N, C-alpha and C positions, 0 to 999 in steps of 0.2 A: 122594649130593650132587645138588643141582639146579643146573644151569647157568643163570645169570640172563642172559637175552637177549631184550630187548624186540623184539617182532615188527617194529616200524617201524625198528629200527636195523640197519645192515649188520653182518654177522657179522665180528668181527675175525679177523685171520690170525695164528696162532701164540700166542694167549692167549684168555682169557675175560674178560668185564667183571666177573663176580663169580660166586660160588657160595653156595648156602644149604645148611647142614648142620643136620639135625634128628635128635634121638635120642641114645641113649647111645653112647659110644665113647671113644677115646683120642686126645688131641692130641699131636702130635710137633712140636717146634720145634727147628730146627737152627741153630747158629751159622753165620755166613757161611763158605762154603767157597771157597777160592781154587784156582787152577790148579797149586798146588805138589803134587808127588807124595809118596809115602811117605818119601822121603829128603830132602824139602825142596827139591828141584830144580824149576825152572820151564822149560817150553818157551819159546822166544823169540816164538812167534806167538800171537795172540789166540785163534784157533780151537783150537789145541792146549791152551791153558789152560782154555778153556770145556769141552772134552771131559774133561779131568782133573777139573775141579770137578763136572761132572755125574755122573761115575762115583763120586766121593767121596760125593755126595748119595745116589745109589742104594744104596751100601754102608751108609751110616748109616741110611737108611730101613729097610733089611732088618734091621739090628740091632734096630729097634723093631717088627718084624713088619709093616712097611708096604712099599708099592711106589710107583712113579710115579703110579699111578691114585689115590693117596690125597693127593697134593699139592693144597692149596687156595690157596697163595699163594707166589709167588717175588718176591724183590726183588734186582735185579741192580745192582751197582756196577761201572762200566766206566771205564777211564782214557783211552780214546780213541774218539771217535765215528768217525773215519776208519777206524781199524783194525777196529772192529766192523762197519761197513758193508762194508768190503772183504772181510771173512771170512764174509759172510752164508751162502754155499753150504756152506762147511765147518762152520759153526756149526749149520746146519740138519741136516747129516748127523750131527753129534754128538748133537743133540737126538733125532733118530729112533732112533739106536742106544741111547740111554739112557731117554728118556722116552716114546718111541713116539708115539702119536697123542693124548697127553694135553696139553691146553693150558689150564693153570690161569691164574687172574688173575696178571698180572705187571706189575711196574714196573721200568723201566730208568732209571738215573741215571748221568750222566757226571760224574766227580769228578776232582779234581786228582791224587790218588794214594791208594795203600793203604799200610798199615803196612810190609809188605815191598815195597821199591821194585821188585822184579822182577815183582810181581803186576800183572796187567792186568785181572783180573776177580775179583769176590767175589759169591757168590750165597747169599742167605738163603732158608730154606724153612720153611713151616708146612704140616703135613699132619694129616689126621684119618682115623682108622681106625674105622669104625662098629662098634658092639658086635654080638655075635652074637645 
């Protein structure tokens, strides 16, 4: 993958503006993952839910033979700007624990709510695994 970063633009923090993918490979598209655990329970805080959602994403990617380095797009749906901003450090720690130093293109949207009223975050993922 080629990170798209015009030389005259400042480098973004925590994401990339874009990536280019060329050649044979396999696309993996994940449904939005919320912060609900395997039993359908939700932690009460935004950072805890982000951590669960990111761990779910890593598990699903592994099922498809991929890892965080293969993510080419994230779309985040968040129910509270204030909670997200207040949880910045803890969300950063969850990111480092799961995605490491990978910063794919990302879009964050603040919305009124998700299907499960306890959910504070849902993250969609697109990944690409290059062919051998």
